[in-house]
C-alpha distance (Angstrom), angle and dihedral (degrees) to the residues before:
residue distance angle dihedral
M1 . . .
Q2 3.83 . .
T3 3.71 117.9 .
E4 3.90 104.5 170.8
Y5 3.79 126.7 95.4
A6 3.80 130.9 -153.0
L7 3.75 129.3 -141.5
Y8 3.85 118.1 -138.3
L9 3.83 117.6 -164.1
R10 3.86 118.5 179.8
K11 3.85 125.6 -177.2
S12 3.74 108.5 -156.0
R13 3.82 129.8 -166.9
A14 3.85 88.2 -95.6
D15 3.80 89.5 55.0
L16 3.83 90.9 51.4
E17 3.86 89.4 51.7
A18 3.74 91.3 48.8
E19 3.78 92.1 49.9
A20 3.85 89.0 51.2
H21 3.85 85.7 59.3
G22 3.87 91.3 54.9
E23 3.74 101.3 -98.4
G24 3.87 93.0 133.6
D25 3.79 135.6 -121.1
T26 3.83 106.6 -28.3
L27 3.83 95.0 -163.0
A28 3.93 92.9 49.0
R29 3.78 90.7 48.1
H30 3.80 93.9 47.4
E31 3.79 92.7 45.6
H32 3.80 91.0 53.6
I33 3.85 91.2 49.5
L34 3.89 90.1 51.4
M35 3.65 97.3 43.3
E36 3.80 89.7 53.5
L37 3.84 88.0 49.1
A38 3.86 91.4 53.3
K39 3.71 92.2 45.2
S40 3.91 94.4 51.7
R41 3.82 90.0 50.2
A42 3.85 98.3 38.9
L43 3.81 91.3 -121.3
P44 3.86 114.0 167.5
I45 3.82 110.6 -130.3
G46 3.80 116.5 -145.3
A47 3.85 101.3 174.3
I48 3.80 142.1 5.0
Y49 3.79 116.2 -145.3
R50 3.81 120.4 -163.6
E51 3.75 124.4 -175.6
I52 3.76 132.8 179.5
V53 3.81 111.3 -169.8
S54 3.85 136.3 158.6
G55 3.75 92.7 -155.8
E56 3.74 128.3 70.5
R57 3.79 99.4 -151.7
I58 3.78 121.5 101.7
A59 3.82 89.0 -129.9
N60 3.84 87.5 65.7
R61 3.85 94.0 45.8
P62 3.77 110.1 76.7
V63 3.90 94.1 173.0
M64 3.74 88.1 52.5
Q65 3.80 90.3 51.1
Q66 3.80 91.5 53.5
L67 3.84 91.5 48.2
L68 3.83 90.7 50.9
S69 3.77 92.6 49.3
E70 3.83 89.2 53.4
V71 3.80 92.0 46.4
E72 3.78 91.8 52.2
D73 3.81 89.3 50.0
G74 3.86 90.6 53.7
R75 3.82 91.7 -114.6
W76 3.79 96.7 142.3
K77 3.86 133.2 46.4
G78 3.75 88.8 -149.9
V79 3.83 144.6 -15.6
L80 3.87 121.4 -127.4
V81 3.77 116.7 -142.9
T82 3.85 132.6 161.1
E83 3.80 90.1 -125.0
T84 3.79 136.4 -3.0
S85 3.82 93.7 -112.9
R86 3.83 88.2 68.3
L87 3.74 87.6 74.2
A88 3.85 100.7 43.7
R89 3.76 119.0 17.6
G90 3.86 93.5 132.5
D91 3.81 127.3 93.9
T92 3.72 122.4 -50.7
I93 3.89 94.1 -91.0
D94 3.80 88.2 58.0
Q95 3.75 91.3 48.1
G96 3.82 90.1 51.4
I97 3.83 91.4 49.5
V98 3.77 92.7 52.2
A99 3.67 95.2 44.6
Q100 3.80 93.4 48.4
A101 3.81 92.8 49.0
F102 3.84 92.2 54.7
K103 3.84 93.8 40.8
L104 3.78 96.9 50.6
S105 3.80 95.0 43.7
G106 3.81 93.7 43.4
T107 3.84 90.7 -127.7
L108 3.87 115.5 165.0
I109 3.79 121.7 -126.9
V110 3.84 108.5 -145.0
T111 3.76 122.0 -164.3
P112 3.83 131.3 165.5
S113 3.67 91.1 -105.5
K114 3.91 102.0 40.0
T115 3.80 145.0 -3.9
Y116 3.80 113.6 -128.9
D117 3.69 125.5 -152.4
P118 3.82 105.9 -163.4
T119 3.87 90.8 -160.4
Q120 3.71 89.6 65.0
E121 3.74 117.7 84.2
A122 3.83 94.0 -140.6
D123 3.85 93.1 51.2
E124 3.79 90.6 46.3
E125 3.78 94.0 63.5
W126 3.78 93.0 83.5
M127 3.75 91.5 72.2
E128 3.83 99.5 37.6
F129 3.75 96.0 103.4
G130 3.82 91.9 51.8
L131 3.81 90.1 46.8
F132 3.86 91.5 48.9
M133 3.74 92.5 52.2
S134 3.75 90.7 46.3
R135 3.86 91.4 51.5
Q136 3.83 90.5 50.3
E137 3.75 90.1 53.0
Y138 3.92 91.1 46.4
R139 3.76 91.2 50.1
M140 3.79 91.7 52.0
I141 3.91 89.8 49.3
R142 3.93 88.9 48.8
R143 3.85 91.1 51.4
R144 3.79 91.2 52.9
M145 3.91 91.1 46.0
T146 3.75 92.1 47.9
A147 3.76 92.4 49.6
G148 3.84 89.2 48.7
T149 3.79 92.2 50.3
S150 3.86 93.0 49.0
S151 3.72 90.3 50.2
A152 3.84 94.6 48.4
K153 3.89 90.7 48.8
K154 3.84 90.6 49.9
E155 3.80 87.1 54.8
G156 3.72 89.1 53.4
R157 3.81 100.5 -111.0
Y158 3.77 123.2 146.1
L159 3.75 115.2 -123.1
A160 3.76 109.1 176.7
S161 3.83 119.8 102.4
R162 3.81 93.4 -129.3
A163 3.84 126.6 51.2
P164 3.79 120.7 -129.7
Y165 3.76 116.3 -102.0
G166 3.84 109.3 -77.0
Y167 3.87 92.3 32.7
E168 3.76 139.6 76.5
R169 3.80 128.1 -154.8
C170 3.80 118.1 -105.3
K171 3.84 132.3 -174.7
L172 3.73 118.0 -111.4
P173 3.86 120.1 -138.6
G174 3.68 108.3 -88.9
R175 3.83 107.8 -7.5
G176 3.85 135.4 6.5
W177 3.71 140.1 16.3
S178 3.88 140.2 -91.0
I179 3.77 136.9 177.1
R180 3.81 133.3 -115.2
P181 3.80 131.7 -162.9
V182 3.88 117.7 -95.3
E183 3.84 125.5 -164.2
P184 3.00 139.7 -99.4
E185 3.76 90.8 19.1
A186 3.79 94.6 54.5
G187 3.85 86.4 54.8
T188 3.80 89.9 53.1
V189 3.89 91.3 53.4
K190 3.89 89.4 52.7
K191 3.82 90.8 50.8
I192 3.82 92.0 48.4
Y193 3.90 90.0 54.1
E194 3.81 93.4 43.7
M195 3.95 91.3 50.7
F196 3.69 92.2 47.4
L197 3.90 95.2 51.0
S198 3.81 87.6 47.2
G199 3.76 89.8 62.9
K200 3.85 102.7 -93.5
G201 3.91 117.3 137.0
A202 3.75 125.2 -130.4
S203 3.90 93.6 -104.3
E204 3.80 90.0 49.0
I205 3.89 91.0 51.0
A206 3.81 92.9 46.5
N207 3.99 89.4 51.5
Y208 3.84 88.8 49.9
L209 3.83 92.9 51.5
N210 3.79 92.0 47.1
L211 3.88 90.2 48.9
I212 3.81 91.9 55.4
A213 3.86 90.8 44.6
V214 3.82 97.5 -117.1
P215 3.80 108.9 162.2
S216 3.77 118.5 -121.8
P217 3.83 124.5 -125.8
A218 3.78 86.7 -93.7
Q219 3.83 92.7 46.8
G220 3.74 91.0 -110.5
R221 3.89 136.3 85.8
W222 3.77 122.7 -38.8
V223 3.79 116.6 -113.3
R224 3.86 132.9 -169.6
Q225 3.84 92.4 -103.8
T226 3.84 93.7 54.2
V227 3.89 92.0 52.9
G228 3.76 89.4 47.0
L229 3.81 93.0 54.1
I230 3.77 91.9 51.0
L231 3.81 92.1 48.8
R232 3.90 90.5 54.7
N233 3.79 97.4 42.5
P234 3.84 110.4 111.9
H235 3.81 92.5 -162.4
Y236 3.87 89.5 81.2
A237 3.91 88.1 61.9
G238 3.82 92.2 52.4
L239 3.74 94.3 -99.2
I240 3.86 133.9 133.1
P241 3.78 115.1 -144.5
S242 3.76 118.3 -144.1
A243 3.88 93.0 -139.5
M244 3.82 119.9 -21.7
H245 3.86 94.8 177.9
P246 3.79 108.9 20.3
H247 3.77 118.8 -174.0
K248 3.81 112.1 -102.4
K249 3.76 125.6 -174.4
V250 3.75 115.3 -144.2
I251 3.86 132.5 177.6
K252 3.80 115.2 -131.5
D253 3.84 121.2 170.2
G254 3.70 91.0 -10.8
A255 3.90 93.8 -56.1
I256 3.78 128.4 108.0
T257 3.85 116.0 -124.4
V258 3.73 131.3 178.5
K259 3.78 118.9 -133.6
R260 3.77 131.6 180.0
P261 3.81 107.2 -152.1
L262 3.68 123.3 -178.0
N263 3.81 110.8 -89.4
K264 3.78 104.1 -143.3
Q265 3.76 91.4 178.8
C266 3.77 98.6 53.5
E267 3.79 117.8 135.9
L268 3.83 116.4 -106.8
Y269 3.80 120.2 -145.6
E270 3.86 129.1 -167.6
G271 3.80 107.4 -97.6
M272 3.79 129.3 -143.4
H273 3.77 89.5 -130.0
E274 3.91 132.5 92.3
A275 3.77 115.4 -99.1
I276 3.82 118.7 -125.2
I277 3.78 93.1 -162.1
P278 3.81 125.9 46.0
R279 3.84 111.2 -108.7
A280 3.78 94.8 -121.4
M281 3.86 88.3 50.5
W282 3.80 92.2 54.4
E283 3.77 93.8 46.8
E284 3.79 91.5 49.9
T285 3.83 88.5 51.7
Q286 3.80 91.6 53.0
R287 3.90 90.8 51.7
N288 3.78 91.1 49.6
I289 3.91 91.6 48.3
T290 3.84 90.1 51.2
R291 3.81 93.0 44.3
N292 3.81 95.0 47.0
H293 3.80 98.2 41.8
V294 3.80 114.4 122.4
P295 3.80 118.2 -169.1
R296 3.85 112.5 -117.5
V297 3.67 115.9 -112.1
A298 3.75 114.7 -123.8
S299 3.83 111.5 -100.4
A300 3.81 90.9 -126.8
L301 3.83 90.0 61.7
Q302 3.82 89.7 50.1
Q303 3.82 94.4 51.6
H304 3.89 109.7 117.9
N305 3.89 97.0 150.8
P306 3.80 117.7 86.2
L307 3.85 89.0 -169.5
A308 3.83 95.6 46.4
G309 3.82 111.9 147.8
L310 3.78 92.6 6.4
L311 3.88 109.7 71.5
Y312 3.85 116.3 81.0
C313 3.80 131.7 178.9
D314 3.85 107.5 -111.7
K315 3.91 89.5 -149.4
C316 3.80 104.8 52.5
G317 3.78 100.5 10.7
R318 3.79 98.3 -124.4
K319 3.73 127.7 131.3
M320 3.76 116.6 -89.7
Q321 3.77 114.1 -119.8
R322 3.83 127.9 -137.9
H323 3.77 109.4 -125.2
P324 3.79 123.6 -173.7
Q325 3.88 112.1 -139.1
T326 3.79 116.9 -132.1
G327 3.77 112.0 -125.5
R328 3.77 94.0 6.6
S329 3.82 132.4 105.9
F330 3.83 95.3 -133.5
E331 3.75 140.0 55.3
R332 3.80 126.1 -129.0
Y333 3.86 139.9 -149.8
N334 3.79 114.6 -125.2
C335 3.72 132.7 -172.8
V336 3.87 109.4 -125.2
T337 3.78 98.0 -152.0
V338 3.74 114.2 106.2
G339 3.85 111.5 -122.5
C340 3.80 94.9 13.4
P341 3.78 111.0 145.6
T342 3.82 91.1 -138.2
V343 3.90 114.8 111.4
S344 3.80 130.5 -157.6
A345 3.70 130.2 -93.4
P346 3.78 134.8 -167.7
L347 3.85 115.1 -86.0
E348 3.72 94.7 -131.0
E349 3.80 92.5 47.1
V350 3.83 90.4 54.0
E351 3.83 93.8 42.8
S352 3.77 90.4 51.3
L353 3.85 90.0 50.7
V354 3.80 89.8 51.3
L355 3.82 90.6 54.3
Q356 3.75 91.6 45.5
S357 3.87 91.0 51.4
L358 3.71 91.7 47.8
K359 3.89 91.5 52.0
E360 3.87 90.1 49.3
F361 3.82 90.4 49.9
L362 3.81 90.0 49.6
K363 3.86 90.8 51.8
N364 3.73 93.2 51.0
L365 3.79 91.6 45.0
E366 3.89 92.4 54.2
L367 3.78 90.2 50.5
Q368 3.85 92.8 54.7
T369 3.82 119.8 95.1
P370 3.82 106.4 -144.9
E371 3.80 113.6 -125.0
I372 3.77 115.9 -133.8
P373 3.77 105.5 -137.0
D374 3.75 118.4 -123.6
M375 3.80 106.6 -115.0
K376 3.87 97.1 170.1
A377 3.84 91.4 111.0
E378 3.84 91.9 50.4
H379 3.76 92.7 48.1
D380 3.75 91.2 48.9
A381 3.80 89.2 50.7
L382 3.77 89.8 54.8
K383 3.76 92.2 54.4
S384 3.82 90.5 49.8
I385 3.80 91.9 50.5
D386 3.90 92.1 48.5
T387 3.76 88.6 54.3
Q388 3.82 92.4 50.3
L389 3.82 90.4 48.7
A390 3.73 91.2 53.1
D391 3.92 89.2 51.2
Q392 3.80 90.1 51.6
K393 3.70 92.6 53.5
K394 3.82 91.5 53.1
R395 3.88 87.8 51.4
L396 3.84 87.2 50.3
T397 3.84 91.9 54.0
K398 3.82 90.0 47.8
T399 3.75 92.6 57.8
F400 3.86 89.6 58.6
E401 3.72 88.6 52.3
L402 3.78 93.7 49.4
V403 3.82 93.0 50.7
E404 3.75 91.6 47.3
D405 3.81 91.1 52.5
G406 3.79 90.4 51.2
I407 3.87 95.1 -113.6
Y408 3.78 94.5 112.3
T409 3.83 121.5 51.9
R410 3.75 115.6 -139.8
E411 3.79 88.9 -103.1
T412 3.82 93.3 51.9
F413 3.82 88.6 46.4
L414 3.81 92.7 54.4
Q415 3.82 90.9 45.1
R416 3.89 92.3 52.6
Q417 3.73 89.8 42.3
S418 3.94 90.9 54.1
E419 3.92 91.3 47.7
I420 3.74 92.4 50.3
S421 3.86 93.3 44.8
G422 3.82 90.4 49.0
E423 3.83 90.4 53.2
M424 3.82 91.6 46.5
E425 3.82 90.3 49.3
R426 3.84 90.4 51.5
L427 3.84 92.3 49.2
Q428 3.75 90.9 48.1
K429 3.75 92.3 50.5
A430 3.82 91.1 49.4
R431 3.89 88.1 47.9
M432 3.82 90.5 53.3
E433 3.74 93.3 49.0
I434 3.86 92.8 51.2
W435 3.79 91.6 45.5
Q436 3.92 90.1 51.0
K437 3.76 88.5 51.0
I438 3.77 92.7 53.6
E439 3.82 90.1 46.1
L440 3.83 91.1 49.3
G441 3.79 90.7 55.0
K442 3.74 90.9 52.0
A443 3.78 91.3 47.0
E444 3.92 90.8 50.7
I445 3.81 90.2 53.4
A446 3.77 90.8 48.8
S447 3.71 92.4 46.5
R448 3.82 93.8 53.1
E449 3.78 90.1 47.0
D450 3.76 90.1 52.3
A451 3.86 96.0 42.3
A452 3.88 97.6 78.0
P453 3.87 96.5 51.9
R454 3.80 91.4 47.1
I455 3.85 94.2 50.6
R456 3.87 91.2 43.9
H457 3.73 90.2 52.2
V458 3.89 91.6 52.2
L459 3.80 91.1 49.2
D460 3.80 91.8 45.9
V461 3.74 95.7 54.3
Y462 3.79 99.7 32.9
D463 3.72 106.8 112.1
R464 3.78 131.9 166.6
K465 3.78 85.6 -133.2
L466 3.73 89.2 68.0
S467 3.85 116.4 92.3
P468 3.92 118.5 -98.2
A469 3.84 87.3 -110.4
E470 3.82 93.1 53.4
R471 3.76 93.1 46.8
N472 3.83 90.0 48.3
K473 3.74 92.2 52.4
L474 3.84 91.1 51.4
L475 3.78 93.3 50.8
K476 3.78 93.2 47.5
Q477 3.84 88.0 58.2
V478 3.78 90.9 68.6
I479 3.88 107.7 16.0
E480 3.75 126.5 70.4
R481 3.79 96.8 -173.6
I482 3.82 140.8 -26.7
D483 3.83 123.6 -137.3
Y484 3.75 115.2 -142.7
H485 3.82 125.3 -152.0
K486 3.83 130.2 -178.8
T487 3.81 126.3 130.4
T488 3.87 103.0 158.1
K489 3.72 122.4 90.2
Q490 3.74 109.7 -141.8
R491 3.78 95.2 -148.5
W492 3.79 86.8 67.4
S493 3.81 98.9 36.6
T494 3.79 141.0 28.2
E495 3.78 89.4 -138.5
N496 3.79 121.0 100.9
D497 3.77 113.8 -161.1
L498 3.82 94.4 175.3
S499 3.78 111.2 142.6
I500 3.81 140.2 153.6
A501 3.69 137.6 -157.8
I502 3.82 118.5 -152.8
H503 3.79 124.6 -154.1
P504 3.71 109.7 -154.0
K505 3.80 114.2 -139.4
I506 3.82 93.1 -151.3
L507 3.81 92.1 68.9
S508 3.86 95.8 56.5
H509 3.73 115.1 105.4
P510 3.75 118.7 -105.1
């Protein structure tokens, strides 16, 4: 949590002209104004930046560049200026850079007339015109770039910074880039297409490549998705796509997200590069992909396990797996780890045991009397910290008076300000930790009071007539995980050591 502020003073060409007409030292006058402002509001000053420039562009303002870098890093809580135009009086792009830096870092802009919080819509309005003009210029640049990109692709040039698997980038004579095949990856691409057209699926091809230890494009194991992307990529047929995965903004749950879906209708241009796969072979592959595509069934419709994602083996720690038993009327839970001593049990038996354990937990919970934690020590500590913070603010004000009286040099002033600011930051951090502890105690009490009704609701509505997916959803509302234990096979013994341990979700700390 930053507590320090920075002063930014800039002498422009207009200020130099004003000084020439006898209006006095602009920087000295502005520094006095801002120091009085900091004193009146007890704002700790960590640095004073002075800049004398003839140009208005940020590129010509090294001090401003340093300040912006520190603002982006979250170094300052706020920056004091005599007027907002001192920060951004350049072109619209510069205004946008400054506005973005302050907005994203949440850094305040403090002037004698008003304190601006760029994260608040109302306070952001002061820079709207500059940002609008900046956006207009950006759009014009984007239109030019898009037109240039489209033209280059139509000419058959390769524009991406990375080449597809099986190719490497190469410089064209004069201007632009292309790609050329590189072995042995190009040979692997050919093998993938040959196997697919012979009737092999993407998963089968991936397993084969892993078996013969061929590194994937990511230098790891091959997966079905990677094979699928290679089979769809038109670059291997000597073509350049207009946009295979265009950026698309969508709104979901009120939030804007960017997706890159496969554009099956993108235009294809003749590339300057050598094809790895014959055109006819690639086109046949695309027809087979379309013909053999089977839409994936939603996972919710495939859910047959009421304890999916909840049941764990207490020996090896892996999730237990539902396993239908051939020729039997019941399903079982198995541990998938080879050599694990855990043995299977019927699904219905385990499910009934979970419900029984949940009922027992509810009974014990209702018998408990929640203890209200004693927070007197924490509240006393808060009062003590508030008193110390008030003392530090008095020390802060005193440093302004000492520098005004000439007792402190500017260097000593900044040093004392930094020491006080550091102590205030430490106190505020300690205060936050204590406050969070108090709130956590309140939340724990509320959680325990809410636990019983939530579990009771799950038990009341839980019905074997519900689908496994619906039952699974109910259990996940109140259970974090379930530990499964069974090591005795019943065919060899009459003993049944099946047991479970439930870990209720409602008792976990927020």
